[in-house]
FIDRENKE-523743 format. One line per 4 residues: number of its first residue (from 1); their letters; for each residue x, y, z of C-alpha. Coordinates in Angstrom, 3 decimals. Example, Ala and Ser with C-alpha at 12.3 -4.5 7.8 and 13.67 -1.06 7.14 Angstrom:
<sepas>
1	as	12.300 -4.500 7.800 ~ 13.670 -1.060 7.140
</sepas>
This chain:
<sepas>
1	mrhr	-19.640 -30.331 -94.215 ~ -20.534 -26.634 -93.403 ~ -18.461 -24.252 -95.089 ~ -18.622 -20.474 -94.193
5	dvtr	-18.832 -17.813 -96.368 ~ -15.569 -15.869 -96.039 ~ -16.304 -13.082 -98.132 ~ -16.189 -10.544 -95.042
9	qnhy	-13.539 -10.214 -92.239 ~ -14.332 -12.485 -89.376 ~ -12.573 -13.001 -85.949 ~ -11.931 -16.215 -84.220
13	diiv	-10.468 -17.149 -80.705 ~ -8.008 -19.513 -82.357 ~ -7.491 -20.169 -86.248 ~ -5.766 -23.675 -87.018
17	igsg	-3.642 -23.778 -90.295 ~ -3.386 -27.447 -91.540 ~ -5.815 -30.264 -91.269 ~ -3.437 -32.942 -90.686
21	page	-3.364 -34.949 -87.596 ~ -1.993 -31.953 -85.641 ~ -4.280 -29.226 -87.039 ~ -7.237 -31.844 -86.416
25	saam	-6.576 -32.389 -82.824 ~ -5.884 -28.857 -82.139 ~ -9.182 -27.873 -83.450 ~ -11.253 -30.395 -82.117
29	nstk	-9.877 -29.901 -78.312 ~ -10.265 -25.992 -78.766 ~ -13.718 -26.209 -79.820 ~ -14.465 -28.785 -77.077
33	kgrr	-12.882 -26.094 -74.740 ~ -15.722 -23.527 -75.638 ~ -13.535 -21.602 -78.104 ~ -14.562 -20.378 -81.572
37	vali	-12.281 -22.143 -84.163 ~ -11.631 -21.896 -87.701 ~ -9.441 -24.482 -89.590 ~ -7.661 -23.522 -92.726
41	sdrd	-6.958 -26.372 -95.190 ~ -4.809 -25.934 -98.254 ~ -6.703 -28.753 -100.073 ~ -10.150 -29.145 -101.326
45	qvgg	-10.483 -31.833 -98.770 ~ -9.478 -32.218 -95.260 ~ -7.024 -34.839 -94.147 ~ -3.489 -32.953 -94.860
49	ncah	-0.916 -34.799 -96.566 ~ -1.165 -37.386 -93.615 ~ -4.423 -38.720 -95.571 ~ -3.603 -37.910 -99.169
53	vgti	0.059 -38.431 -99.621 ~ 1.580 -39.612 -96.549 ~ 0.717 -42.041 -93.781 ~ -2.898 -43.515 -95.065
57	pska	-1.693 -44.151 -98.548 ~ 1.805 -45.382 -98.154 ~ 0.659 -47.641 -95.293 ~ -2.701 -49.029 -97.370
61	lrhc	-0.097 -49.742 -100.217 ~ 1.922 -51.666 -98.090 ~ -0.690 -53.560 -96.457 ~ -2.134 -54.385 -100.221
65	vkqv	1.718 -55.347 -101.091 ~ 2.034 -57.606 -97.897 ~ -1.215 -59.421 -98.950 ~ 0.186 -60.215 -102.326
69	mqfn	3.316 -61.650 -100.560 ~ 1.380 -63.817 -98.409 ~ -0.788 -64.770 -101.080 ~ 2.549 -65.839 -103.251
73	sdpl	4.147 -67.739 -100.278 ~ 0.992 -69.441 -99.042 ~ 0.850 -73.232 -100.878 ~ -2.763 -73.483 -100.130
77	lref	-3.828 -70.363 -101.783 ~ -1.356 -71.047 -104.844 ~ -3.283 -74.143 -105.548 ~ -6.095 -71.968 -106.564
81	atlr	-4.346 -68.864 -108.215 ~ -5.449 -67.925 -111.643 ~ -4.550 -64.375 -111.747 ~ -1.185 -62.856 -112.749
85	kpsf	0.521 -60.783 -110.347 ~ -1.010 -57.438 -110.001 ~ 0.538 -54.182 -111.154 ~ 1.617 -51.069 -109.001
89	pqim	-1.302 -48.971 -110.543 ~ -3.859 -51.987 -109.546 ~ -2.723 -51.961 -105.905 ~ -2.853 -48.404 -105.774
93	khaa	-6.061 -48.066 -106.864 ~ -7.285 -50.242 -104.150 ~ -5.238 -48.603 -101.566 ~ -6.698 -45.408 -102.862
97	riid	-10.489 -46.121 -101.040 ~ -8.836 -45.710 -97.946 ~ -7.887 -42.097 -98.721 ~ -11.725 -41.430 -99.581
101	eqvh	-12.967 -43.167 -96.501 ~ -10.566 -41.539 -94.153 ~ -11.622 -37.924 -95.631 ~ -15.264 -38.801 -95.157
105	lrsg	-14.574 -39.825 -91.814 ~ -12.614 -36.778 -90.717 ~ -15.079 -34.525 -92.595 ~ -17.677 -35.958 -90.333
109	yyek	-16.003 -35.040 -87.217 ~ -15.598 -31.729 -88.293 ~ -19.421 -31.070 -88.908 ~ -20.308 -32.863 -85.702
113	ngie	-18.172 -30.608 -83.616 ~ -19.205 -27.448 -85.736 ~ -15.848 -26.333 -86.765 ~ -15.786 -24.111 -89.617
117	ilhg	-13.342 -25.021 -92.556 ~ -12.034 -22.691 -94.601 ~ -10.044 -23.498 -97.791 ~ -7.027 -21.830 -99.482
121	iasf	-3.552 -20.719 -98.719 ~ -3.034 -18.728 -95.431 ~ -0.660 -16.031 -95.355 ~ 0.377 -13.833 -92.166
125	idnh	-0.318 -10.108 -92.173 ~ 0.948 -9.570 -88.814 ~ 0.599 -11.671 -85.438 ~ -3.395 -11.458 -85.386
129	sirl	-4.366 -11.590 -88.713 ~ -3.988 -13.548 -92.106 ~ -5.352 -13.323 -95.749 ~ -6.982 -16.512 -96.977
133	gnkg	-5.378 -16.683 -100.861 ~ -3.970 -13.851 -103.129 ~ -6.950 -11.626 -102.813 ~ -9.178 -13.472 -100.405
137	pvlt	-10.736 -12.297 -97.344 ~ -8.781 -11.233 -94.295 ~ -9.398 -13.113 -90.758 ~ -8.058 -12.545 -87.533
141	adhf	-7.590 -14.477 -84.259 ~ -6.244 -14.236 -80.962 ~ -4.272 -17.144 -81.221 ~ -2.760 -19.342 -84.381
145	iiat	-1.686 -22.789 -84.319 ~ 0.511 -23.714 -87.535 ~ 0.268 -27.404 -88.330 ~ 1.000 -27.258 -92.165
149	gsrp	3.159 -30.352 -91.917 ~ 5.993 -31.190 -94.111 ~ 6.787 -32.394 -97.945 ~ 9.751 -34.133 -99.591
153	yrpa	12.919 -32.458 -99.721 ~ 13.797 -31.837 -103.039 ~ 17.419 -30.677 -104.201 ~ 18.319 -28.018 -106.836
157	nvdf	20.085 -30.768 -108.647 ~ 17.685 -33.587 -109.202 ~ 15.309 -32.897 -111.986 ~ 11.689 -34.021 -110.360
161	nhsr	10.159 -32.943 -113.831 ~ 11.554 -36.118 -115.436 ~ 9.265 -38.886 -115.842 ~ 11.454 -41.266 -114.220
165	ifds	12.089 -39.328 -110.935 ~ 9.840 -39.450 -107.799 ~ 9.527 -38.416 -104.311 ~ 7.656 -40.212 -101.578
169	dtil	4.558 -37.772 -102.799 ~ 4.609 -38.201 -106.513 ~ 5.504 -42.152 -106.376 ~ 1.726 -42.576 -105.458
173	rlnh	0.887 -41.646 -108.856 ~ 3.349 -44.081 -110.468 ~ 1.389 -45.884 -113.836 ~ 3.533 -48.943 -114.260
177	sprk	5.231 -51.603 -112.430 ~ 9.097 -51.027 -112.566 ~ 11.534 -54.063 -112.728 ~ 14.373 -51.924 -111.250
181	vtvi	14.152 -49.160 -108.440 ~ 16.734 -46.818 -107.008 ~ 15.796 -45.377 -103.731 ~ 17.925 -42.498 -102.655
185	gagv	18.109 -42.176 -98.708 ~ 17.853 -45.405 -96.388 ~ 15.889 -43.389 -93.469 ~ 12.425 -44.715 -92.491
189	igce	10.763 -43.978 -95.776 ~ 13.408 -45.063 -98.056 ~ 13.169 -48.420 -96.142 ~ 9.562 -48.724 -96.319
193	yasi	9.329 -48.192 -99.984 ~ 12.322 -50.692 -100.434 ~ 10.216 -52.984 -98.758 ~ 7.329 -52.490 -100.837
197	fggl	8.799 -52.739 -104.223 ~ 10.956 -55.591 -103.024 ~ 7.772 -57.167 -102.222 ~ 6.160 -56.487 -105.605
201	gakv	9.518 -58.509 -107.260 ~ 11.419 -55.629 -108.158 ~ 15.094 -55.168 -107.655 ~ 16.053 -52.396 -105.427
205	elin	19.002 -50.277 -104.789 ~ 19.155 -48.752 -101.546 ~ 21.820 -45.937 -100.991 ~ 22.739 -45.603 -97.606
209	paet	25.046 -42.837 -96.540 ~ 25.532 -44.684 -93.025 ~ 27.324 -48.035 -92.180 ~ 24.110 -49.717 -91.146
213	llsf	20.077 -49.314 -91.732 ~ 18.278 -47.011 -89.313 ~ 21.472 -46.681 -86.546 ~ 18.953 -45.426 -84.039
217	ldwe	17.448 -48.922 -83.656 ~ 18.156 -51.849 -81.483 ~ 21.448 -53.297 -83.395 ~ 19.397 -56.973 -83.516
221	isda	16.364 -55.053 -84.969 ~ 18.466 -53.195 -87.723 ~ 20.293 -56.632 -88.394 ~ 16.872 -58.226 -88.747
225	lsyh	15.686 -55.593 -91.071 ~ 18.779 -55.865 -93.357 ~ 18.173 -59.563 -93.335 ~ 14.503 -59.591 -94.683
229	lrna	15.191 -56.469 -97.409 ~ 17.973 -59.012 -98.746 ~ 15.767 -61.562 -99.138 ~ 13.204 -59.258 -100.899
233	gvrs	15.650 -58.299 -103.588 ~ 16.808 -55.479 -101.873 ~ 20.257 -54.554 -102.134 ~ 21.507 -51.990 -99.177
237	rhne	24.623 -50.013 -100.373 ~ 26.128 -48.659 -97.201 ~ 28.570 -45.923 -96.916 ~ 27.667 -44.425 -100.346
241	eyeq	26.430 -40.995 -101.105 ~ 24.455 -39.799 -104.589 ~ 26.391 -37.174 -106.673 ~ 24.315 -36.633 -109.635
245	ieyf	21.893 -38.390 -112.118 ~ 21.902 -38.992 -115.892 ~ 18.364 -39.043 -117.599 ~ 17.347 -41.056 -120.376
249	dthv	13.764 -41.821 -121.704 ~ 14.178 -45.229 -121.000 ~ 16.510 -45.282 -117.853 ~ 18.164 -43.304 -115.437
253	vthl	21.619 -43.890 -114.063 ~ 22.605 -42.603 -110.556 ~ 26.280 -41.455 -110.291 ~ 27.583 -42.223 -106.546
257	ksgk	30.379 -40.399 -104.966 ~ 32.387 -43.574 -104.847 ~ 32.524 -43.679 -108.603 ~ 29.647 -46.403 -108.758
261	riks	27.159 -46.201 -111.523 ~ 23.630 -47.430 -110.955 ~ 20.839 -48.139 -114.008 ~ 17.386 -48.506 -112.919
265	divl	13.842 -48.026 -114.397 ~ 13.054 -45.060 -111.861 ~ 14.711 -43.289 -109.134 ~ 12.878 -42.429 -105.684
269	wang	14.220 -39.713 -103.729 ~ 13.648 -40.119 -100.186 ~ 16.174 -38.306 -98.569 ~ 14.730 -35.707 -95.944
273	rtgn	11.830 -33.626 -95.851 ~ 10.739 -29.802 -95.607 ~ 8.459 -27.987 -93.360 ~ 5.510 -26.218 -95.319
277	tdql	6.460 -22.716 -94.147 ~ 7.566 -21.100 -97.384 ~ 3.792 -19.724 -98.326 ~ 2.899 -18.576 -95.033
281	nlqa	4.459 -14.903 -95.004 ~ 6.217 -15.874 -91.844 ~ 8.488 -12.712 -92.020 ~ 5.352 -10.472 -91.489
285	vglv	5.471 -11.753 -87.886 ~ 9.122 -12.078 -87.239 ~ 9.255 -16.008 -87.415 ~ 12.302 -17.655 -89.206
289	pnsr	12.284 -21.142 -90.195 ~ 15.567 -23.293 -90.220 ~ 16.868 -24.165 -93.139 ~ 14.620 -27.151 -93.494
293	gqle	11.655 -24.927 -93.179 ~ 10.823 -26.076 -89.503 ~ 9.848 -23.804 -86.723 ~ 11.150 -23.901 -83.169
297	vnaq	8.909 -24.161 -80.263 ~ 9.042 -24.415 -76.566 ~ 7.980 -27.212 -74.368 ~ 4.233 -25.524 -74.623
301	yrta	4.532 -25.655 -78.382 ~ 4.857 -21.680 -78.782 ~ 6.858 -20.168 -81.281 ~ 9.020 -16.745 -80.433
305	veni	5.971 -15.159 -81.374 ~ 3.688 -15.138 -77.880 ~ 0.237 -15.827 -79.510 ~ 1.637 -18.571 -82.481
309	yaag	1.979 -21.912 -81.878 ~ 3.116 -25.087 -83.850 ~ 2.898 -28.672 -83.644 ~ 3.228 -31.504 -85.973
313	dvig	5.733 -32.223 -88.712 ~ 6.494 -28.454 -89.483 ~ 8.410 -28.375 -85.910 ~ 10.537 -31.338 -87.123
317	wpsl	11.340 -34.879 -85.128 ~ 9.831 -36.874 -84.487 ~ 7.430 -36.268 -87.345 ~ 5.016 -39.230 -86.718
321	asts	1.264 -39.104 -87.142 ~ 0.807 -40.342 -83.486 ~ 3.049 -37.783 -82.201 ~ 1.561 -34.976 -84.145
325	ydqg	-1.924 -35.501 -83.102 ~ -0.580 -35.493 -79.378 ~ 1.239 -32.472 -80.091 ~ -2.069 -30.771 -81.565
329	raas	-3.788 -31.297 -78.649 ~ -0.588 -29.952 -76.357 ~ -0.726 -26.777 -78.198 ~ -4.386 -26.005 -78.131
333	naiv	-4.357 -27.005 -74.387 ~ -1.426 -24.454 -73.886 ~ -4.015 -21.669 -74.917 ~ -7.117 -23.162 -73.561
337	dpea	-6.172 -25.355 -70.589 ~ -2.477 -24.278 -69.616 ~ -2.382 -27.035 -66.763 ~ -3.288 -29.942 -69.269
341	crqi	-0.285 -28.973 -71.609 ~ 2.286 -31.800 -71.663 ~ 5.372 -32.088 -73.643 ~ 5.285 -35.394 -76.084
345	nrfa	8.533 -36.965 -75.342 ~ 7.630 -40.644 -74.421 ~ 6.021 -42.572 -77.398 ~ 6.561 -45.893 -79.201
349	ssiy	8.101 -45.277 -82.964 ~ 6.855 -47.660 -85.603 ~ 8.453 -48.685 -88.815 ~ 5.888 -50.111 -91.560
353	tipe	8.660 -52.143 -93.577 ~ 7.827 -55.688 -94.446 ~ 7.806 -56.996 -91.746 ~ 7.348 -53.705 -89.415
357	istl	9.321 -52.545 -86.682 ~ 8.301 -51.178 -83.375 ~ 10.629 -49.294 -80.785 ~ 10.220 -47.778 -77.344
361	gkte	12.822 -46.724 -74.685 ~ 16.389 -47.405 -74.609 ~ 18.675 -49.607 -76.846 ~ 21.487 -51.987 -75.618
365	relt	24.040 -49.688 -77.056 ~ 22.560 -46.799 -75.140 ~ 22.265 -48.727 -71.957 ~ 25.923 -50.068 -72.536
369	aari	27.257 -46.322 -72.972 ~ 25.411 -45.511 -69.527 ~ 26.959 -48.310 -67.862 ~ 23.478 -49.577 -66.785
373	pyev	23.387 -53.013 -65.806 ~ 20.596 -54.764 -67.566 ~ 19.563 -58.039 -69.068 ~ 17.511 -59.084 -71.995
377	gkaf	14.754 -61.211 -72.408 ~ 13.505 -62.439 -76.099 ~ 10.285 -64.063 -77.515 ~ 10.518 -65.394 -81.496
381	fknt	7.463 -65.698 -83.047 ~ 8.122 -68.774 -84.614 ~ 8.112 -70.156 -81.083 ~ 4.486 -68.944 -80.644
385	argq	1.329 -70.746 -81.335 ~ -0.209 -67.818 -82.904 ~ 2.654 -67.421 -84.984 ~ 2.777 -70.937 -86.050
389	itge	-1.031 -70.686 -87.002 ~ -0.962 -67.532 -89.151 ~ 2.375 -68.589 -90.740 ~ 3.863 -65.144 -89.497
393	qagm	6.970 -66.724 -88.067 ~ 9.600 -64.240 -88.675 ~ 10.451 -61.661 -85.981 ~ 10.619 -61.311 -82.155
397	lkil	9.921 -59.417 -79.084 ~ 13.029 -57.994 -77.137 ~ 12.635 -56.547 -73.775 ~ 15.704 -54.844 -72.038
401	fhfd	15.159 -54.483 -68.388 ~ 17.354 -53.641 -65.189 ~ 19.358 -56.502 -63.766 ~ 18.239 -55.453 -60.046
405	tlei	15.144 -53.696 -59.912 ~ 13.470 -55.505 -63.089 ~ 12.473 -52.164 -64.275 ~ 11.426 -52.130 -67.878
409	lgih	14.051 -50.008 -69.817 ~ 13.412 -50.702 -73.519 ~ 10.854 -52.791 -75.689 ~ 12.001 -53.653 -79.352
413	cfgd	9.826 -55.288 -81.761 ~ 10.296 -56.972 -85.239 ~ 7.486 -58.743 -87.077 ~ 4.086 -59.268 -88.045
417	qase	1.675 -56.501 -85.874 ~ 4.919 -54.982 -84.329 ~ 3.352 -51.826 -84.079 ~ 0.354 -53.170 -82.076
421	ivhi	2.310 -55.519 -80.026 ~ 4.553 -52.722 -78.356 ~ 1.756 -50.844 -76.940 ~ 1.272 -53.824 -74.363
425	gqai	4.631 -53.130 -72.914 ~ 4.211 -49.415 -73.501 ~ 1.187 -49.658 -71.198 ~ 3.466 -51.265 -68.474
429	mlqe	6.726 -49.398 -68.960 ~ 4.887 -46.037 -68.406 ~ 3.455 -46.981 -65.102 ~ 4.831 -45.428 -61.980
433	gkan	6.590 -47.278 -58.891 ~ 7.087 -50.690 -59.092 ~ 4.359 -51.661 -61.472 ~ 6.477 -51.183 -64.147
437	tmqy	8.759 -54.444 -63.974 ~ 8.937 -57.756 -65.611 ~ 6.992 -59.215 -63.080 ~ 3.969 -57.915 -64.602
441	flnt	4.302 -60.402 -67.544 ~ 4.526 -63.245 -65.398 ~ 1.181 -62.325 -63.142 ~ -0.759 -61.491 -66.089
445	tfny	-2.958 -64.277 -67.828 ~ -2.672 -63.812 -71.615 ~ -5.141 -65.401 -73.946 ~ -4.007 -68.250 -76.046
449	ptma	-3.003 -68.369 -78.596 ~ -2.070 -64.677 -79.234 ~ 0.847 -62.635 -80.366 ~ 0.540 -60.893 -76.867
453	eayr	1.847 -64.157 -75.278 ~ 5.112 -63.306 -76.253 ~ 5.507 -60.902 -73.333 ~ 5.237 -63.844 -70.714
457	iaal	7.553 -65.899 -73.097 ~ 10.448 -63.082 -73.014 ~ 9.841 -62.337 -69.326 ~ 10.520 -66.171 -68.619
461	dgln	13.637 -66.237 -71.178 ~ 15.086 -62.869 -69.198 ~ 14.224 -63.612 -65.741 ~ 15.624 -67.006 -66.079
465	rvf	19.114 -65.323 -66.770 ~ 18.779 -63.035 -63.368 ~ 17.300 -65.685 -60.997
</sepas>
């Protein structure tokens, strides 16, 4: 990778701050549109938090754990088992190689596109200039795109310096296999790590302030997640809130507001995230982040300062790697090709629990509240030939569609490859006119045996209820 000598002031058309998905796509798109671009990474390597402590390592870890679970549950493989169950550090070592591969891959992209990579912490001087590091060079640009991502939220009353307290970044450095884990926060990250530790055989206490897990999901999907977490040794404590933690050398005790106390080997704090804006000196340009360090943007991803844009986790919801990538490109287009700029508001969400979840569109609860007549088509993976062959029989595909027009209104999938399966329905659901109806799945020949065939099964199931 080519690194510039930044000992002198330099001017760029666009400076992108952050090398995660949003920053990468913004820099690539801007360069391809003929702009002179510099990208600033606060790490020695590109990839941002996504590659180093977020999406990539956690999903690689999940995949390794899932393989262990498959091995342990397969009678054929267990006949040849001679090794003991791998430890958390051993599994993490295998997952870590993916980080190196991702960094190498992304570094090649920057080099091929001639994008200048600068390393250090950027802080604004004014709306056209930044300083790199405390005493580094001053860089100027016509436009800036802030894509600095986020980090785990850390409340002041939790001692994250204690050896048994972790967040979703530091948990990747865990050097032993805990027998009992308390996860505080039952959002997406909390549920994902609860399933990972449950899959490794730990007893997990999942502290959830709400009545159900991930209440934004379709109710059947949420119920299925609860069932499978319970089977994996995860106890979901609903309507419970953290109050304080007692720290000991050999364990920790979590006190809940209800008076309950939970003893565990470690605590994983997974209760929210904070935008990485505190070191940008935003007061110099008049930008004020919200209480979680996030920046407000308009439909073109422009902040309150005319030439400064923001994208990715730093602007808050939905905080997905997939949407961050598209937002970065959209923010770049707002500068270099305004007609191509589009707001990212229709996307599939995936949750990498074991099994995984993916969802798009309306839920039954939302359609009922809106008094929209709908019907449901379902396909259970245990009834598909591919599911029977692979042994991945847990899960289902659920399609919600309009009773009269047959328009697809929502797609909800739980089970192996859910994050892949949902995109077939997404491609049809987002078509214009009459192309986005359930009839498509009856008029299309799917390979057999495949998981994609679940769409045909679900369509037959649903349409049989209408006709």
